[in-house]
N, C-alpha and C positions, 0 to 999 in steps of 0.2 A: 530607205534613203540614206545615202551617204553623207558624211559629215561635211558639215560646211555646204551642203546643197551642190556637191560636184562629183562628179564621178572619179574615184581614185586610179591613177593609171600605175600600170606595172612597170618598173625600173628596166631600163636598158642594161645590156653588159655594159657599156661604158658607164654609166651613171652608178652600176654597183660597184665598179672598180674606182670611181672617184671617192666613193664614201667609204670604202676598205683603206683607201689610202690616207683618207682623213682620220680616220679612227683607230687602224690598226699599222702601227709603223711597220709590220713583217711583210706589208702588201706595196710598201713604198719604194719599189725597184726602179731604176733605170730601165729604159728599154734601148738597149745596146745594139747597134747595127756595126756593119762591116767588120774590120778585124778583130776589135776588141769583142763584138758581138758573138763571133765563133770563138773566140778564147772562152769568154765566159759559159757558151753553151758546152763546149767540150770539157771544161772545169766540172760544171754540174754534173755531166755525164760520167766523168771519171771519179769524182766523189762518190756518186751510187755504185759504181762497179766495185770500187775500192771496198764499200761495206758489204756487198754481196759476196764479194772473194773471201772476206775473212768471216762471214756468217756461214757461208758452206765449208771453207776449208780450216777455220780456227783463227782465232784472233791473236795477233801477234802480242809480245809483251807489253805490260799495263802502260809504261811511259810512251811507248813507240806506237801504239795503236791509237792512243789519245791524242798524242801531239800531230800525228797525220791528220787526223779527225780534224782539230782545231786548225791545223795550218789550212786544211782546204777550205773550211768554214770561213775564217777571218779573211784571207785572201777575195773570195768570191763576195763577202760582204763588201769589201772596199771599191771591189768593181761596181757592184750592182746597186748600193745604197750611198746615196749622196749625202754629203756632211749637213746640207742642209735641204730637209724635207721640201720645203717651199719653192727650191729652186732645182727642182726634178725635171731633166731635160732629156731629150732624145738626141741620139747621134754620135757618132764614134770621136768626134772632136771636142765634146762636150763634157768629156770626164775630166776632172782636174789633174793636174800632173801630181800633186801629193797624193792622190789616191791609189795611182800606178806605184809612187813609191811604198806607200802602207801595204799593198797588195805583195810587193816583193819581199819586204820585210815579214810578212805573214807566212811566205812560204819559205823564208829561212827559218824562222821560228818553228814552223812544223817539221822542218828537215833535221834541226838540230839533235835532238834525242835519236834518231835513227842513224844519223851520222857518227855521232860522237857516244854511242851508247856504253862501252866497255869503259872508257875514261870516266864517264860522267859516275858511273856505278862503283868504280874504283876509288874515285876520289869524293865520294860520298860526304858531304856535310862541311866540303872545303871547295869554295868557289874561287876560279880564276877571275880575271879582270873581264875575258870576253863570255865567260859564263854569266858574270853579274849583269855585264850589258845586255846580251841575250834574254836573260829574267826579267829585268827591267822593261825592255821593251815588249815583251810578251804580257805584262801586266796592262801597260799602256794601251796596247792594241787590244787587248779584251775589252778593257772601259769604253774605249772609243767604238769599236764594232757593237757591245751592247746598246751604246746610247744610239746609234744609227738604225740597227736593225730591230731593237726589242722597245726601247725609248727611255726617257730621262729618269723616271722614277728608281728603276733597279740600279742604274749606274751610281746615281746620288747614294744610294743605300750601301754600294759596294765602296765607292770613296770614303763614305763616313767610317766604315768597318776598317779600311786601310789606316786612316788616320788614328783612330782609336787603338789600334795595334802598334803604331810607331809612338804614340804619345800619351799612352795610357797611364803614364806615373802622374800626369797631371790632372787626371779625372777626380773628381769628388768622391767619398765614401766608398761604399762596395764596388763600385764600378773601376777603383784604381789597380793597376797593375805596374808591373816593373818596365814595360815597354820593351819592344822589339827593335834591334837594331835594322836598319836597311838591308845589310848583308843577310841576315836571318829571316826578314820578311821575303826576300827574293828567292831565298833557299826554300822556305815553306810553300811560295805560291807557284814556282814553276819546277824547282828540282826534288819533289816530294810528290806523293801522291795524297797530301792533305789539302791542296789547295786547289787551283784551276785545274789540276789534273787529278781529282779527287773524284769520289764516287757520282754527284752528278754529271759529270762528264764522261765517266765511264759508261753510265746507263744510257747517254746521249749516244755516244758510239757505238753501241751495241743493240739494244732493245728499241729504243724510241725511234732512232733513224729507220729501222726496218717496219715499225708499224706506221711512221709517217710515210714510208712508201708504198706500204699496203693500201692507206688511204688515197694516195696519188693513183695507184692502178685500179681502184674501187670506183673512182671519179670518172676514169677513161670508159669503164664500163656502162657508165649512164645510171650510176645507181643513185645520184643524187635526185635526178629529176624523178626517177622511180619513187622515190621516198615522198615527193611531193604527190605524186599521182596515187600512190597507196594510202598515204595520209586521206587524201580526198575520198577515194573511194569507201573507207571504212568509217569516216568521222563527217564526212561533209554534210549529209541529209539531216545530223543531229540538232538540235536547238543550239543557234549559234555557231553554227557548223565551221566557217572558216578558223574562229580561234581554236578550237579542237583538232583542227586540221595542223595548225601552227604548233600546237604543243605536241602532237603525235609525229609530226615531220621533225620537229627539232630534237626529240629524243632520239630519234633514228640516225639524224645527221651527228649527235653528239656520238655515236658510237665509231665515227671515223675521223672526226675532226678534233684538233686540240685547241680551238679558237673560239671564243664566245662570239665576239665582233665578226669572225667568218660567218659563223653560224647564222648570226642575226640576218647579214646582208644578202648571202645566199639564200636562205629559206624565206626570211623577211620580204625579199623582194616581190615573191609569190603570193604570201599569205597576208602582209598588212593591208595591200589594197585591196583585197577580198574582205577582210574585217570591215574595213573602212565603209566600202559600198554596201556593206548589210545593214551599216547603222552604228557600229562601235564609234567611240570618240576616239580622236587620232592621239591621246595619249596612251587611253586604254589599250588600243591595238598595238603601239609599238611596245607597251609594257608586256603583254602576252608573250610577244615574240621575244623579246628581250630576257625575261625569266625563264621562258622555256628553253632558249638557246644557252643561257647559261648552266641550267640544269644539265645540258648534254655533257658536262664536263663532270657531271657527279654521277654520270649513269654508267656502271660495268658494261663492256668489259675492259675498254682501254681506260676511262676515265682521264681522258686528255695527257695519257701516257705516265699520269702519276702514280698509277698503281705500281708500276716496275721500280720506281723510286722508293715508294713505301716497303717494298720487300726488303731492299737494302738497309733502310734507316731504321727499321724496326727490329729486322733479325731475328734472334730467340727461334729460330726454326719455322717462322711464319711464311706460308707459300703465297704465291698469287692468288690461288683459288679461295685460301681463308679470306684475303682483302676483298676480291670481288662478291664473294658469297655475303661477307658482312656488309659491303655497301649497297647490296639489293633492296633491303625493304626500304632504309632511308630515301633511296632514289626513287623508288615507286610511291612513298608516301610525297615527295616532293611533286612530282608529276601529277600525282592524284588532287594535292592540295590545289593546284593551278587550274586543273579540268575542273574541278568542283566549282570554282570562283567563278569560271568564265560562263560556267553553266548557270548560275545564278544570276549574274549579270545578266546574261541574255534573256532571262525569264524576267526580269526586273524590268528590262527595256522592251519586252516585247518581241524580241528577234526571232526569224526563222533560221531554217538551215537552208542548204543550197537547193536550188530546183532540179528537177531530173535532167532539164537541160543545159544545166550549169554544171553537170558531175561528168566525169569521164567515163569511158566505157568500161564497167567491170569486169566483162569478159577479158578486154584487152588488156587492162590492169591485172588483173590474178594469171594470165596468161604469161606474164614475165615474172611471176613469183621465183623463178630460177636466179633471178638476178640476185637474191639474199641467201644464196648458197655459199658464197665467201665468208659473209658474216656469221652464219650459223656455223660453219666449218672452224672458225679461228675461235669460237666460244668452246666448241666441244674439244677442239686441239689443246687449248690452254685449260681445259678440265682434265686431260688427259695428263700421263705422266712424261710426255715429252717436253724436251726444253721450251722456252719462251721464244728461244732463237728459230728453231725448228717449226715451231707452232708459225710464226710469222712468215719464214720462206714458204712453208706449205700453202700458207693463205695466199700469198702473194700470185705462185703457181695456179691455185684454183681461180683467183681472178681473171688473169689472163686466159685461162678456158673459157670462163664464162662471158669474156669480154669478144672472143670468138663466134659464140653461140648466139649472141645478142645481134640479129641483124639489123637493128635501127642503128647503132653505133658499132659496126664489126671493126674489131680491132685488127689492127695491121702492125707490122713491123715498126713503122714509124711511129705508130701510137705508143708501142711500149718504149722505145726511145725517149720521147716526149714525158711517159710517164715517170720515167728515171730521172729526166731532168726537172720535171716538176716536184718529185719528192724530195730531191735534193735541196731545191730551191726553198722548199718549206721547212726543212731541218736546220736552215741556216740559224734562223733567230733562237731556234731551240738551242743549238751549241753555243753561241753567244750568252744565252740566258744562263745555261747551265755552268759554263765556265765562270761568269760573274758571281753566280751563288755559290760555287766551289771558293772563292775568293772569301764570301763571307764565311762559310763554314770552316775554313783553315783558321781564320781569326778567331772563332768561337771556340774552335778546339784548343789555340795555342794559348789563350788568355783565360780559359775557362768562363767566358762570359754567358754561356747558357746557363750554367748553374747559379752565376751571380744574379742573373734576370730572374730567374726561377726562384730564388730565395728573396729576391727583391718583391716579386709581385705577390708570393705568400705573405711576407709581413706587412704590405699596404692591405693586403684583404685581412689581416688577422688569422690568417690561417685557417678561414673556413672556404668550403669549396664553393659554394655558390659564387660567392664575391669574387674568387679567384677564377671562376669560370668565365665570369663578366668582364674582368679586366683582360682576360687572355683573349676574348672574342673582339675586345676593341683593338688589340694588338694585332691580331689577325686580320681584321677589317683595314686596318692602316697600312700594315705591311704588302698588302695584296693589292692594294689600288695601284693600277698600271702594269701590273707584271702579267707574264703568261702563265700558263697551269704550271708548267713544271718548276720554273723558278719560283714562284708563288709558293708551291709546297715545300719546296727546300727551304726558303727563309723562314716560313712560319713554323714549320715543325723543329727548325734549328732553335729559333729565338723563343717562340710561345708555347710549344707542345711541354718543355721540361717541367714547367710550373706546376701542372695538373698531375703530371705524371708522378712527382712528390708527394702528392696528397693520396696517393696509393689508386690513380685510375689506370686502368689495363693501357698498354703501350697503343695498341690497336684503336682503343675509343680516343685517347689523346690526340693521336695524330689525325685521326677523321675529322673531330673535332675542329682544328686549327684549319685542315683542308678545307671543310664546307665554308667556314668564315672566309677564308682566303679568296676563294671562288665567287662567293656572293659580294665581294668589293667590286665586281664588275658592273652589278646594278644598284649598288647602294651609294647615292649622292654622299659627297660631291664630285667624286671622281669616279663615275659610271660609264665606262666606255661603252658598254654593251647597249645600256640604255640610251646612250647619246646615239649610238650608231642607228638604233631603231627609230629614234625622233628625226634622224634625218631621211628614213625613208617615208616615216608616215607624215612628216610636216609638222609634228606635235611639239611643245614645248620641251626642251631636254629635262630640265630638273623636275617637272611634273611626269614626267614617263619614267624618270628613275623613281620618284618617290610611289608612283603606282606599280612598278616592277618590284618594290620592296614588299609592298603590300601583299602582290600575288605570290611572291616568294616567302611567305610568312611561315611556311613548314621549315625553310632552312633556318629560320631563327629560331626555332623551337626543336626541331629534331635532335640536334646534336647534344643540347641539354639533357635531352631523354635518354639517348643512349650511353651518355657519360654516367648518369646517376643510375641506370639499369641497362648493362651489356645485354641483355637479352634481345634487343632489337637487332643487335648486331650477330645473333644467332650463336653467341657464345656462352658454353655451358649451357646449353637447352636441348629440349627435345621438338620435334616437327609440330606435336598437338600444342606445344607452347607457342612455336613459332606462328602457327595458324590463328591462334587465339588473339596474340599480339598484333597481327597484320588486319584481323577482324576489328579489333577496337580501336586501333589507332585510325584505320580508315573511317569509320563510325565518327571518331572525335575530327577527322579533318574535314567532314561534312558540316559538323556543328561549327567549327573554325571558319570555314569558309562561307556560310550563311551569316555568322557574326559580322565577319570582316565586310562583306557586300552589302548586309542589311535588308537581306532578303531570301525566305526560304519557301514555303507554301505561298507566302503573301509578304508584303514590306514588314519590316520589323522596327520597334521603338528602340531608343538607346539602351532600356533597361534588359531587354530580350536581348540584344546583341551581346551585351557584355555577359550576360549569363551562358549564351550560346559557346561564347569564346572560353569560358572557364569550364565549362562541360566537356568543349572539345579537348583541354588541356587533360583533364582528369581520365579520358578514355586513352588519350595518347600515352599518357605514361603506364607502363606495363606492370601495376600493381592490383592485385586482387581486389581489394578494399575500393580502391578508386576506380576499378572499372566497375564495380557493381552501383557504386553512388552516380557514376558518370551514366551508364545504361540508363538507370533508372530516371534521372534528370533529362537524359536525351528523349526518352518515350514522352514524358511529360511534357515538356516544351515543343515536342513536334505535335502532339495530341492537341495541345492548345492553339497552334498555329492552323490546325486543320478546323478546330471549332471555330476559331475567329473568322476563318477565310468563308466558312458555312454561313456564320452570321452575317456577314457583309453580302454575300450572294443572296440571302433571305432577304435582307433589307433592301438591296436593289431591285430584287423580283417585285416585293410589295409596292416600292416607289412607282416601278413601271406599271404594274397594275392599276394605281390610284391614276397615273397620267392618262391611262387609256379609257377611263372610267367617263 
């Protein structure tokens, strides 16, 4: 029976777009027509062609490559993203005059380094009047473009850092520094590779753009809908099937999407009504989708494009494959935890799976398994010794070939053009976010703020690891609220990670720790954009949906502590046998934790059983021999008691029924 005694309706494409525009700033673009529509279309196409050209023939000098990338992004943002999202309008005459001026200025900023490269290099450290003006305009344009395309939070954070850089001499205590002059600020931000043109934008202008383009081509092949069909075919008949479909589908969607909100709306438009119709409450149905979609950012190989940033930020010879391998077990445990809890919730409510009539044809679904070839290919390519750039390029070519094979959505030349345009449109917000993140990184580098904050956190925690981890967790959750994945990671890794690294935690463990909590901010109230978007689909109460999402994602609040305390979970300095044992005990632990959180295992659990189950689960997840032995023993005892109590309950029910029939 559906929640509220009504049959939940599937969202139309228009309703999905409305939700995206409400909760995801990246989706709030104008629908330009006429001459400006053609200009924007050609601009987006040229952006993609420029990125493909440099990927094939080699990138330009760092400043030239990055400023052209930035110029494309900024100018297109001012054409496509209105200053006020609530006044988004259609039509060529409804773009404000100042947006055209800002777009022209952005083109000028993008062309400045290519036009005056030799002079700027020769005069390094000395800014002329025009140089200063262009640099200042570039900073202001980046901040405004970020506000429009990404949202207010990251722009505010960037402005706070700029003010800190300028007026640091007035800050109290350990935060004080001698302050940067306006000229030094502009020099750092636009005329060096330590600010706007720093590492985050460098990754955006190379790897990230290509992987976003890959995702755009994949969508054109019809793989998005195929994820839903495949997930339904595999998980639909199981207990509480639609919830498990949501988890499976969102894990797959996460391999090609860099947005939790976009995952929620596209996948949730299909899965949330199914869950409601089966009998899940509105808030729980929305929470399942929100938690699963957010987890897509934690799932290798792409990890919301943060994996490529992580390679550059950690350094020390670490490779992309090291990061993807390390992130695998935590990601599997995260999704397993959600799967387990939805299973116990379905058993508690007595919910069924989908009927045979409600299922898609398995023959048809598995007959299109070739649609997964590009994803399999990119994983294999990234595992090989070829460059990340070439892996992305080859995968795009493979996705085009697969698009030609799929007779249902046969890809034509015009589809390739639209895929290039859509990919560039997706990259606009990422470019703005990484440029603003570069401002933050530049200030941290110039003022030594990262080390100061790290020492401050350590002093506040008394130098103990666990309190430092807890303070770092809170910092990452706050900094991650409302930020897209790439900017989210840059900010948290720059500000929060150094504190735990100073206490001897391996760099990879520290970076994944802050990355996890930055991502989970998307479903952590009060700013839980993914949960609020899911509530918009389900009709549930947003804050309740956020709370339910946080409960379902409990693994994400536990596992980072475990892999910091014991890096075995990240497959660091361990053997395959040890890894297999860690996975087995951790999965067993997630069963106990899931039962404790939901309050149902073989049968209902009273509060003491629930607490004991969660403690047992924590003992099993923590990868130590003694804790595993105690945990496994306790697990067997608890499970045995559940079966015994369930049998006693059944016997009592049979005796009562027998007496009533006498």
